[in-house]
DRENMARMAR-680380 format. One line per 2 residues: number of its first residue (from 0); for each residue x, y, z of C-alpha. Coordinates in pm, 1 decimal. Last residue first. Layout:
REM DRENMARMAR-680380
NUM = X,Y,Z | ...
This chain:
REM DRENMARMAR-680380
227 = 1632.6,-858.1,-405.6 | 1661.2,-1153.7,-191.0
225 = 1355.7,-1353.5,-106.7 | 1287.6,-1506.4,232.4
223 = 1173.3,-1171.9,362.2 | 1424.4,-876.0,452.3
221 = 1368.9,-602.6,712.4 | 1597.3,-275.4,632.1
219 = 1651.9,-15.3,920.3 | 1750.5,314.6,815.3
217 = 1933.9,569.5,1015.6 | 1841.4,931.2,1063.1
215 = 1786.2,933.2,1420.9 | 1401.1,947.7,1355.7
213 = 1397.2,637.2,1202.6 | 1320.3,550.0,794.1
211 = 1194.6,191.5,745.3 | 1277.0,-7.3,412.9
209 = 1083.1,-312.5,437.6 | 1154.6,-596.1,220.5
207 = 961.4,-875.6,10.3 | 625.4,-795.5,85.5
205 = 332.5,-1024.2,-57.1 | 340.1,-1299.1,228.2
203 = 16.4,-1132.1,372.6 | -103.8,-796.5,264.5
201 = -414.9,-703.7,497.7 | -615.4,-418.9,351.1
199 = -935.5,-630.9,218.6 | -1082.4,-650.4,-93.7
197 = -1411.6,-656.9,-255.8 | -1620.3,-753.8,54.6
195 = -2004.9,-764.7,0.0 | -2001.3,-1153.6,-45.4
193 = -1802.1,-1216.7,305.6 | -1595.5,-1516.5,271.9
191 = -1265.6,-1314.8,192.6 | -1290.9,-1147.6,532.9
189 = -1275.0,-1499.7,708.0 | -994.5,-1594.0,511.1
187 = -814.9,-1241.1,588.0 | -859.5,-1290.7,954.1
185 = -725.7,-1619.3,957.9 | -416.2,-1517.0,783.7
183 = -398.3,-1204.9,1019.0 | -395.9,-1392.4,1330.6
181 = -398.9,-1255.7,1650.2 | -501.9,-908.9,1520.3
179 = -521.7,-632.9,1789.0 | -700.1,-322.9,1829.7
177 = -983.6,-469.5,1589.5 | -1116.2,-119.0,1460.6
175 = -1257.0,-186.3,1099.6 | -1250.0,108.4,862.5
173 = -1526.5,43.9,620.0 | -1402.2,191.6,276.5
171 = -1706.7,216.2,10.9 | -1673.3,134.1,-363.8
169 = -1668.0,350.7,-702.7 | -1334.7,194.8,-808.9
167 = -1154.0,530.6,-726.9 | -1242.9,476.9,-395.7
165 = -1568.4,638.1,-257.8 | -1600.2,792.9,64.9
163 = -1930.4,860.9,210.3 | -2013.6,1241.3,230.0
161 = -1951.4,1497.6,508.4 | -1621.3,1616.3,284.4
159 = -1481.0,1263.4,311.6 | -1639.1,972.1,517.8
157 = -1501.7,635.8,563.5 | -1780.2,366.2,671.0
155 = -1716.7,259.7,1042.5 | -1633.9,-102.6,1117.9
153 = -1604.1,-189.4,1517.8 | -1415.8,-547.8,1508.7
151 = -1493.7,-894.0,1618.4 | -1568.0,-1091.5,1299.1
149 = -1928.4,-1027.3,1349.8 | -1868.8,-661.1,1289.3
147 = -1785.1,-727.0,940.4 | -2098.0,-915.8,887.8
145 = -2304.9,-614.3,977.8 | -2084.4,-386.2,754.8
143 = -2183.9,-622.2,458.7 | -2529.9,-606.9,556.8
141 = -2556.9,-252.8,573.0 | -2350.7,-213.9,225.5
139 = -2630.7,-366.2,52.6 | -2507.2,-253.2,-297.7
137 = -2203.4,-4.3,-214.8 | -1958.2,-274.7,-277.6
135 = -1691.1,-309.6,16.0 | -1330.4,-207.9,48.9
133 = -1187.7,-295.5,394.3 | -946.2,-72.1,580.8
131 = -824.5,-233.9,896.3 | -821.9,32.1,1171.2
129 = -459.0,70.3,1285.3 | -410.5,-67.1,1646.1
127 = -435.2,-419.1,1423.8 | -95.8,-547.6,1371.7
125 = 90.3,-686.1,1651.1 | 464.3,-600.9,1690.9
123 = 460.5,-257.3,1531.3 | 659.5,-74.4,1263.1
121 = 434.7,208.5,1135.0 | 608.2,473.0,1386.2
119 = 940.4,386.6,1222.4 | 848.2,558.0,897.8
117 = 760.6,336.5,603.3 | 852.4,211.2,273.7
115 = 748.7,-123.9,145.8 | 937.3,-300.9,-130.7
113 = 731.9,-545.9,-339.1 | 937.7,-807.2,-572.9
111 = 814.4,-995.5,-896.4 | 514.3,-772.5,-937.1
109 = 164.5,-867.9,-1039.0 | 60.2,-916.7,-674.2
107 = 174.2,-573.4,-552.0 | -7.0,-422.0,-848.3
105 = -354.5,-594.7,-758.6 | -305.8,-511.6,-408.6
103 = -233.8,-168.2,-450.4 | -521.5,-149.7,-690.3
101 = -749.2,-291.1,-417.1 | -590.0,-78.5,-138.4
99 = -644.3,243.9,-283.2 | -806.1,422.3,-10.1
97 = -518.9,632.2,133.3 | -547.5,412.4,449.5
95 = -548.0,122.5,262.8 | -271.6,-99.1,383.1
93 = -200.3,-338.8,666.9 | 116.7,-510.9,637.5
91 = 286.5,-857.5,725.8 | 644.9,-831.9,657.7
89 = 722.9,-1073.8,943.1 | 850.2,-794.8,1199.0
87 = 525.0,-601.4,1147.3 | 377.5,-358.6,930.4
85 = 130.0,-75.9,976.9 | -17.5,194.5,773.4
83 = 211.2,93.6,469.2 | 394.0,229.8,178.0
81 = 458.5,118.8,-170.2 | 744.0,41.3,-396.1
79 = 676.1,-191.5,-657.7 | 903.3,-406.2,-878.8
77 = 985.2,-613.2,-1186.5 | 626.3,-567.3,-1326.3
75 = 418.5,-832.9,-1488.1 | 228.1,-888.5,-1809.5
73 = 256.9,-533.3,-1934.4 | 59.1,-370.4,-2247.1
71 = -270.3,-434.2,-2094.8 | -175.9,-245.5,-1789.1
69 = -143.7,80.9,-1958.3 | 217.4,223.3,-1976.1
67 = 347.3,520.4,-1778.9 | 673.6,698.6,-1859.1
65 = 774.2,926.5,-1549.7 | 769.8,1265.1,-1669.1
63 = 737.5,1453.1,-1339.6 | 382.1,1577.1,-1406.7
61 = 299.1,1234.3,-1548.5 | 393.8,1053.2,-1229.9
59 = 215.0,1288.7,-989.7 | -109.2,1241.9,-1191.9
57 = -58.1,890.9,-1183.2 | 10.1,854.8,-819.0
55 = -332.4,1091.2,-758.4 | -528.9,852.8,-987.4
53 = -417.4,552.2,-788.9 | -220.3,243.0,-820.5
51 = 47.4,362.4,-1086.1 | 200.3,181.5,-1369.3
49 = 557.6,236.1,-1459.6 | 809.5,248.5,-1757.5
47 = 1177.9,262.4,-1705.5 | 1515.8,416.8,-1836.5
45 = 1685.1,616.5,-1592.2 | 1872.8,951.4,-1778.6
43 = 1882.8,1208.6,-1512.8 | 1520.8,1330.6,-1569.0
41 = 1405.3,953.3,-1482.7 | 1628.9,980.5,-1165.3
39 = 1435.5,1293.4,-1046.8 | 1120.3,1150.3,-1149.9
37 = 1217.5,835.7,-951.3 | 1270.2,1061.4,-632.1
35 = 938.4,1224.2,-667.0 | 750.2,873.8,-714.3
33 = 943.3,760.7,-380.5 | 855.4,1075.2,-187.3
31 = 496.1,1022.4,-286.9 | 517.3,657.7,-191.4
29 = 551.6,777.9,172.6 | 233.6,1020.4,207.5
27 = 31.5,756.5,-3.8 | -9.9,542.0,-322.2
25 = 244.0,305.1,-483.0 | 373.2,306.1,-813.1
23 = 464.7,-26.8,-978.8 | 796.9,-46.8,-1169.7
21 = 871.5,-177.6,-1511.3 | 1255.7,-209.9,-1517.8
19 = 1487.9,-104.7,-1762.0 | 1744.4,55.5,-1577.3
17 = 1738.0,-42.3,-1224.1 | 1517.2,70.0,-941.7
15 = 1690.3,-54.9,-605.4 | 1795.3,297.3,-515.3
13 = 1423.6,401.3,-493.6 | 1396.3,226.9,-184.2
11 = 1656.2,463.3,-19.6 | 1464.0,750.9,-146.0
9 = 1135.9,642.0,15.5 | 1287.4,557.7,362.1
7 = 1449.4,908.8,372.4 | 1142.6,1078.8,244.5
5 = 948.4,943.9,505.5 | 1193.3,975.4,777.9
3 = 1200.5,1373.7,710.3 | 1465.4,1471.2,949.8
1 = 1434.8,1778.0,1129.7 | 1708.3,2058.0,1080.8
């Protein structure tokens, strides 16, 4: 029987959720399994409250009976569990393949700890093979895309069903192909200087731990400077 490595990593990460915690729910194919496992634990008596990073994750949590609260009712989260499209050994991430990068970053930054869950194919030495998602405003998007190209990438507006993809916030996503990102920190600063950029998918100094599921059924844990 084949191993679902995403499920393996996600369920391991959920072990770090304790009674009484306020939890951020990520978005994507790996976060899906974490939310599902949390739903099981809630049904068994785990007492938590949660916020979601996308409408899809919110809908899933409601179906599973996970108590959700409004952002205005909490001033911080204890823990967020979310996936990544790429991560390196320094816990630098590329996120946004699911289109929720802005909300994911807001929630992650509002959390005391962030655990990244991924399968081993997402672990890389150098970020950049996966196109970097950048959320941009629709107004004058042509100018913003031209400015992104000046950074050395090939930007392409994401489409869905033949139409331009729109985030839950009503913005566009430009998927920027860099192939290799030599300095994620420098690139992040350059992206922030472009007026039409709402947010980018580089998560630097945010994740505290990565739980990586491997095809042989083992789990690798990468920890940052902070201990959970």
